[in-house]
MIBAZA-748167 format. One line per field, with one value per residue (C-alpha): residue in three letters; x, y, z. Coordinates in Angstrom, 3 decimals, padded with zeros to 6 digits. Layout:
residues N
r	ALA  ...
px	X  ...
py	Y  ...
pz	Z  ...
This chain:
residues 432
r	MET  LYS  ASN  SER  TRP  LEU  VAL  LEU  LEU  VAL  SER  ILE  ILE  ALA  ALA  PRO  ALA  LEU  ALA  GLN  GLN  THR  LEU  SER  LEU  PRO  ASP  ALA  ILE  ASN  ILE  ALA  LEU  LYS  ASN  SER  LEU  ASP  ILE  GLN  LEU  GLN  LYS  ASN  ASN  VAL  LEU  ILE  ALA  VAL  THR  ASN  ASN  ASN  ILE  GLY  ILE  ALA  GLY  GLY  LEU  PRO  VAL  VAL  THR  GLY  SER  ALA  SER  ASP  ASN  GLU  SER  VAL  THR  SER  ILE  ARG  GLN  THR  ARG  ASN  THR  GLY  GLU  LYS  ILE  ASP  GLY  ASN  ASN  ALA  THR  GLY  ASN  SER  ALA  GLY  ALA  GLY  VAL  THR  GLY  SER  MET  LEU  LEU  TYR  ASN  GLY  GLY  ARG  VAL  ILE  ALA  THR  LYS  LYS  ARG  LEU  ALA  GLN  LEU  GLN  LEU  GLN  SER  GLU  ASP  VAL  LEU  ASN  SER  GLN  VAL  GLN  ASN  THR  MET  ALA  SER  VAL  MET  THR  ALA  TYR  PHE  ASP  VAL  VAL  ARG  GLN  GLN  GLY  TYR  VAL  LYS  THR  ILE  ASP  LEU  SER  ILE  GLU  VAL  ALA  GLN  LYS  LYS  LEU  ASP  ILE  ILE  LYS  ALA  ARG  GLN  ASP  VAL  GLY  LEU  ALA  ASN  ASN  ALA  ASP  LEU  PHE  GLN  ALA  GLN  VAL  ASP  LEU  ASN  ASN  LEU  VAL  GLN  THR  ARG  GLU  SER  GLN  LEU  LEU  THR  ILE  LYS  GLN  ALA  HIS  THR  GLU  LEU  LEU  ARG  LEU  LEU  THR  LEU  LYS  PRO  ASP  SER  ILE  ILE  GLU  VAL  ARG  ASP  THR  ILE  VAL  VAL  ASP  THR  THR  LEU  THR  LEU  ASP  MET  ALA  MET  ASN  SER  LEU  HIS  LYS  ASN  PHE  ASP  ILE  MET  ALA  ALA  GLU  GLU  GLN  ILE  LYS  ILE  ASN  SER  LEU  ILE  VAL  ASN  GLU  THR  ALA  ALA  GLN  ARG  TYR  PRO  THR  VAL  ARG  ALA  SER  GLY  GLY  TYR  SER  TYR  ASN  ARG  THR  GLN  SER  GLN  VAL  GLY  ASN  LEU  THR  LEU  ASN  GLN  SER  TYR  GLY  PRO  PHE  ILE  GLY  VAL  THR  VAL  GLY  VAL  PRO  ILE  TYR  ASN  GLY  SER  VAL  TYR  LYS  ARG  GLN  GLN  LYS  VAL  ALA  GLU  ILE  ASN  THR  THR  ILE  ALA  SER  ILE  GLN  ARG  ASP  MET  LEU  LEU  ARG  ASP  TYR  SER  ALA  ASN  ILE  VAL  LYS  SER  TYR  ASN  VAL  TYR  LEU  LEU  ASN  LEU  ARG  GLN  LEU  ASP  THR  GLN  LYS  LYS  ASN  TYR  ALA  LEU  SER  GLN  GLN  LEU  LEU  ASP  LEU  VAL  LEU  GLN  ARG  PHE  GLN  LEU  ARG  GLN  ALA  THR  ILE  VAL  ASP  LEU  ALA  GLN  ALA  GLN  GLN  SER  LEU  ILE  THR  ALA  GLY  TYR  SER  VAL  ILE  ASN  LEU  SER  PHE  ALA  ALA  LYS  ALA  SER  GLU  ILE  GLU  LEU  LYS  ARG  VAL  ALA  ASN  GLN  LEU  LYS  MET
px	007.836  011.333  011.111  009.733  012.815  014.849  013.430  013.251  017.204  018.066  015.726  015.232  016.152  014.256  011.335  007.900  007.255  005.570  003.628  004.120  007.320  009.630  012.027  015.678  018.571  020.042  016.475  016.248  019.789  018.768  015.505  017.215  020.273  017.335  014.990  016.817  016.385  019.655  021.300  019.790  020.321  024.040  024.044  022.783  025.580  028.047  026.230  026.853  030.456  031.168  029.474  031.960  035.138  035.484  038.366  035.899  034.646  038.215  038.548  040.767  039.124  038.630  035.607  033.715  031.088  029.498  027.409  025.377  023.917  021.508  020.530  018.271  018.678  016.718  018.923  019.275  022.658  024.004  027.905  030.344  033.183  036.795  035.723  032.698  030.327  027.515  025.237  021.912  019.600  016.354  015.423  017.927  017.953  021.107  021.938  024.658  025.012  027.735  028.497  031.156  032.573  035.456  037.432  039.706  042.307  043.665  047.552  048.689  047.528  050.118  048.618  045.211  043.322  045.533  045.139  041.278  040.976  042.684  040.328  037.418  038.750  039.438  035.570  034.465  036.391  035.154  031.392  032.112  033.571  030.481  028.068  029.976  029.721  026.174  025.541  027.752  025.591  022.061  023.271  024.390  020.977  018.834  020.831  020.637  016.587  016.031  017.838  015.862  012.596  014.199  014.779  011.544  009.983  011.955  010.742  007.000  008.853  010.124  006.717  004.553  006.763  006.043  002.498  002.505  003.902  001.428  -001.163  -000.461  -000.072  -003.755  -004.424  -002.755  -004.479  -008.104  -007.297  -006.501  -009.363  -011.829  -010.377  -010.719  -006.863  -006.459  -007.741  -009.391  -006.497  -003.725  -006.475  -007.128  -002.968  -002.367  -005.346  -004.198  -000.176  -001.776  -003.748  -000.609  001.461  -001.284  -001.383  002.481  002.303  -000.078  001.905  005.037  003.155  002.743  006.099  006.906  004.730  006.490  009.726  008.565  007.499  010.944  012.600  009.973  011.157  014.523  013.373  011.609  008.147  004.848  004.576  001.539  003.154  003.000  006.663  007.328  010.777  012.362  015.795  018.108  020.947  024.158  027.195  030.571  032.727  035.872  036.302  039.915  040.662  043.692  041.226  039.415  042.448  044.190  041.217  040.293  042.091  039.672  036.918  035.078  034.625  038.165  038.926  036.422  038.696  041.785  040.371  039.112  042.682  043.903  040.910  041.863  045.549  044.514  042.645  045.569  047.333  044.253  044.175  048.216  047.794  045.714  048.876  050.591  049.902  047.434  047.924  045.332  045.071  042.032  041.009  037.988  036.058  034.185  031.832  030.775  028.711  027.520  025.360  023.968  022.039  023.872  027.089  030.989  030.849  028.128  029.102  031.862  032.123  035.010  035.263  038.027  039.864  041.872  044.110  045.697  047.421  046.190  048.400  046.914  049.618  047.824  049.952  048.090  044.243  044.830  046.615  043.282  044.831  047.447  045.094  042.890  045.856  046.858  042.936  043.094  046.219  044.495  041.693  044.054  045.215  041.617  041.152  043.876  042.839  039.407  040.493  042.982  039.858  037.792  040.581  040.948  037.058  036.734  039.637  038.265  035.017  036.335  038.073  034.818  032.672  035.076  035.180  031.482  031.550  033.840  031.763  028.497  030.105  031.315  028.262  026.242  028.004  027.366  023.865  023.346  024.657  022.270  019.181  019.967  020.238  016.979  014.978  016.068  015.093  011.719  011.564  012.174  009.773  007.061  007.193  007.661  004.389  002.916  003.740  002.523  006.572  006.614  004.669  002.913  005.705  008.385  006.680  006.506  010.342  011.290  009.177  010.690  014.242  013.651  012.159  014.745  017.547  015.696  015.197  018.850  020.127  018.355  019.399  023.104  022.950  021.305  024.058  026.871  025.490  025.037  028.620  029.991  027.718  029.286  033.010  032.453  030.843  033.842  036.224  034.337  033.572  029.662  028.349  025.035
py	-016.427  -017.717  -019.708  -016.178  -014.729  -017.309  -017.411  -013.948  -014.048  -016.399  -015.182  -011.662  -010.444  -013.329  -012.993  -014.436  -018.073  -018.600  -021.215  -020.780  -020.805  -017.948  -015.881  -016.533  -014.201  -015.962  -016.423  -012.317  -011.765  -014.244  -012.518  -009.002  -010.009  -011.431  -008.555  -005.260  -002.586  -001.056  -004.180  -004.914  -001.236  -001.942  -005.186  -003.223  -000.917  -003.824  -004.994  -001.964  -001.959  -005.791  -004.564  -001.449  -003.373  -004.321  -003.268  -002.377  000.548  001.632  001.869  -000.924  -002.860  -002.330  -000.161  -001.600  000.690  000.099  002.644  002.735  005.559  006.340  009.640  010.629  014.485  016.284  019.185  021.877  022.112  024.838  024.448  025.595  023.590  024.699  023.568  026.376  023.405  024.284  022.172  022.807  020.176  020.933  018.692  016.109  013.125  011.937  008.889  008.814  005.849  004.492  001.770  000.711  -000.773  000.655  -000.433  001.373  000.166  002.338  001.566  004.382  007.078  007.445  004.418  005.783  002.772  000.575  003.380  003.264  -000.419  -000.250  002.092  000.199  -002.721  -000.627  000.637  -002.807  -003.634  -000.618  -001.596  -004.818  -003.337  -000.924  -003.849  -005.803  -002.600  -002.281  -006.253  -005.213  -002.342  -004.320  -007.318  -004.740  -002.850  -006.069  -007.545  -004.258  -003.968  -007.938  -007.427  -004.158  -006.569  -008.612  -005.646  -004.699  -007.765  -008.323  -005.128  -007.007  -009.780  -007.444  -005.596  -008.989  -009.882  -006.214  -006.661  -010.359  -008.553  -005.682  -008.142  -009.926  -006.933  -006.012  -009.674  -009.290  -005.529  -007.001  -009.846  -007.541  -005.475  -008.478  -008.678  -004.916  -004.459  -002.265  000.976  002.087  004.085  001.241  -000.557  002.408  002.865  -000.826  -000.975  002.226  000.869  -002.413  000.020  002.012  -001.173  -002.727  000.608  000.283  -002.988  -001.940  000.758  -001.367  -003.863  -000.780  -000.422  -004.023  -003.764  -000.573  -002.572  -005.269  -002.724  -001.299  -004.966  -005.718  -002.447  -003.596  -006.991  -005.437  -007.306  -006.122  -003.633  -005.513  -008.849  -011.122  -012.015  -013.769  -013.344  -015.461  -015.186  -013.952  -010.917  -012.930  -010.686  -011.994  -010.658  -011.518  -008.719  -006.756  -003.069  -004.519  -006.556  -004.242  -001.982  -004.682  -005.529  -001.826  -002.452  -004.986  -002.479  -002.266  001.276  002.144  -000.666  001.355  004.612  003.041  001.910  005.879  006.595  004.325  005.215  008.821  008.206  006.387  009.233  011.321  008.845  009.055  012.693  012.914  010.621  013.308  015.224  012.407  011.672  009.139  006.855  004.867  002.423  002.204  -000.185  -001.345  -001.794  001.198  001.372  004.610  005.072  008.539  009.147  011.698  012.464  015.203  016.879  016.079  012.798  010.918  008.039  007.812  004.396  003.285  000.489  -001.187  -001.798  000.938  000.998  003.746  005.219  008.663  010.446  013.146  015.267  017.971  020.679  023.551  023.806  026.573  024.169  022.228  019.215  020.273  021.645  018.685  016.437  019.108  018.822  015.145  015.083  017.291  015.173  012.010  014.115  014.968  011.033  010.086  012.868  011.518  007.796  009.237  011.139  007.979  006.071  009.000  008.581  004.822  004.548  007.050  005.213  001.882  003.460  005.155  001.751  -000.217  001.890  001.950  -001.712  -002.330  -000.233  -001.574  -005.144  -003.869  -002.438  -005.061  -007.499  -004.976  -004.554  -008.143  -008.714  -005.405  -006.956  -010.351  -007.891  -006.144  -009.608  -010.621  -007.500  -007.443  -010.931  -009.815  -006.459  -008.384  -011.078  -008.185  -006.662  -009.606  -009.591  -005.663  -005.056  -002.986  -000.517  -000.266  002.439  000.309  -002.414  -000.122  001.163  -002.338  -003.096  000.208  -000.890  -004.215  -002.800  -000.035  -003.132  -005.198  -002.419  -001.591  -005.536  -005.525  -001.783  -002.699  -006.118  -004.332  -001.523  -003.971  -005.996  -002.641  -001.829  -005.346  -005.440  -002.076  -003.269  -006.221  -004.265  -001.924  -004.869  -006.810  -009.825  -009.968  -013.339  -014.716
pz	041.690  041.544  038.486  036.688  037.646  036.462  033.059  032.725  033.488  030.941  028.112  029.351  025.507  023.691  021.924  023.275  021.970  019.122  017.561  014.038  012.110  012.551  010.528  011.451  010.862  008.317  006.171  006.890  005.123  002.399  001.659  001.937  -000.846  -002.817  -002.887  -002.142  -004.748  -004.094  -004.721  -007.704  -008.953  -008.429  -010.104  -013.201  -012.861  -012.812  -015.714  -017.581  -016.491  -017.677  -021.033  -021.665  -020.745  -024.326  -026.500  -029.128  -027.042  -026.283  -030.154  -030.445  -033.180  -037.167  -038.217  -041.195  -043.075  -046.105  -048.321  -051.418  -053.182  -056.143  -057.526  -060.365  -062.007  -064.516  -065.879  -068.674  -070.133  -072.495  -073.353  -076.256  -077.085  -078.236  -081.512  -081.653  -081.736  -079.107  -077.472  -075.682  -073.488  -072.024  -069.141  -069.734  -067.342  -065.484  -062.848  -060.611  -058.127  -056.075  -053.346  -051.461  -048.426  -046.257  -043.562  -041.116  -038.620  -035.871  -035.944  -033.348  -031.248  -028.594  -026.545  -025.671  -026.898  -024.087  -021.268  -022.287  -021.873  -018.374  -017.499  -018.489  -016.605  -013.632  -013.987  -013.864  -010.427  -009.230  -009.517  -008.154  -004.994  -004.907  -005.094  -002.368  -000.104  -000.670  000.263  003.279  004.150  003.563  005.824  008.362  008.307  008.264  011.406  013.201  012.227  013.276  016.561  017.231  016.927  019.512  021.815  021.658  022.357  025.210  026.945  026.733  028.643  031.012  031.036  031.627  034.553  036.336  035.648  037.322  040.432  039.983  040.019  043.036  045.048  044.157  045.301  048.523  049.152  047.998  050.399  053.233  052.559  052.653  056.482  057.067  056.959  054.029  052.644  049.517  048.877  048.432  046.393  043.963  043.766  043.163  040.087  038.621  038.829  037.080  034.362  033.951  032.976  030.888  028.585  028.695  027.266  024.417  023.501  023.194  021.024  018.707  018.931  017.949  014.944  013.794  014.243  012.059  009.489  009.165  009.004  006.472  004.453  004.264  003.292  000.397  001.559  001.902  004.615  006.329  005.836  009.185  010.616  013.591  015.323  017.980  018.747  021.490  021.209  021.770  021.144  020.137  023.070  020.702  018.635  019.522  017.958  015.882  014.135  012.994  011.891  010.119  008.289  007.258  003.794  002.902  003.102  000.049  000.133  000.725  -002.373  -004.591  -003.472  -004.680  -007.787  -008.245  -008.059  -010.717  -013.154  -012.758  -013.659  -016.607  -017.863  -017.655  -020.016  -022.219  -022.299  -022.928  -025.849  -027.371  -028.156  -030.111  -033.974  -034.933  -037.870  -039.354  -042.060  -044.490  -047.237  -048.952  -052.477  -054.648  -057.211  -058.984  -062.197  -063.664  -066.916  -068.355  -071.913  -072.660  -072.368  -072.828  -070.791  -070.768  -069.235  -066.507  -064.704  -062.189  -059.625  -057.478  -054.412  -052.685  -049.558  -047.749  -044.800  -042.960  -040.576  -038.257  -036.107  -033.922  -034.123  -032.213  -030.436  -028.361  -025.822  -024.892  -024.817  -022.688  -019.919  -020.011  -019.121  -016.003  -015.083  -015.205  -013.088  -010.691  -010.448  -009.807  -006.736  -005.478  -005.934  -003.592  -001.118  -000.984  -000.151  002.369  004.071  003.869  005.721  008.397  008.944  008.904  011.540  013.877  013.446  014.090  017.158  018.305  017.802  019.522  022.529  022.737  022.210  025.141  027.053  026.709  027.391  030.934  031.605  030.551  032.661  035.564  034.833  034.580  038.513  038.901  037.571  040.005  042.710  041.894  041.561  045.132  046.383  044.808  046.254  049.757  049.711  048.293  051.350  053.822  052.087  052.388  056.348  056.343  057.164  053.766  052.295  048.858  048.175  048.884  046.855  043.717  044.490  044.414  041.133  039.493  040.142  038.473  035.290  035.233  035.287  032.850  030.416  030.866  030.215  027.072  025.941  026.525  024.580  021.550  021.794  022.302  019.220  017.161  017.749  016.768  013.698  012.683  013.443  011.145  008.527  008.521  008.394  005.744  008.067  008.445  007.812  007.908
């Protein structure tokens, strides 16, 4: 009996022994990072941002176009020349053909191209920050679900130990009844207690299956896949509030919010540039040929290079550009406020999580002592019950105290681990 207590005290939150290969936490994280649909979606967003981060998208590269046309026509013409000569033509055919290559290059537009290119680069950085944030969130979710499986399996360990005690209690009563020292009431009560524990164990096995299914969902594996977890909840007791608060600037959500402020500021510059003149140089080569059967001009053909500069000056458009710039400035202010709100909420969550973390650690230490005492109490009451110095009610109460203490150790271990995971997620310190 003593050996059972010692094993439970050491491995109260460990999974049952498994004959087959088990799923470790690093393996679970690797699978999730590889299969996560959320991460795959965000990776595609990064690819879009990388593709768009190009000077051509910003409008800073030349534009070259080619064109060609060939038109046939049938017309009727009636003309009177200044000499009095009259020309009449019915169903006269004509042909007009042309081809050319034109290239244009933006020389100046108030710095809009530069601002756009910088904005595209900031969008790429922001998409990468969002991807990294999704990676941290996925890791945190997997770790929490993984240790929840460990917790649920720890409950079974406690129930199994309680079943062992209930079986011994039933055996003692049966032995007494054989010599006429026990009544049927005690026998029936002991059997009912044992049956209830067996049913509790069956219910807990269902809960474990559900926890497995949730973990499989996060791993993006088939929900009916067979996984085996064998692990123990070990809480990192070295975390400090200053560590978490000082690392807040490394949080990818905060970094993405900072990038949004820069993006909106660049949009202000882009919008303001619309109020400046636009200078564009163009050049190319053209060929045109027109032919008609009748008329003053039966053949006209021209070809050759050309070059020119176009200047566009916005004079008045109903203050549209000015208002767009004002809206962009307001959006920059909004982005700054949203960043501050995010900092406020994350700071508050860090303090809350840390307080829960400390409380769970303190209670866990106390509860482990309570568990040791409840173990000793149950040993003592069981011995007294064997000697008929304690009643079946006394044994049931001692047994319930042990179950309650065992459950508390498991719950507090999981709660402390969950708080640890959250603190490390916010501080961008989650590792496999």
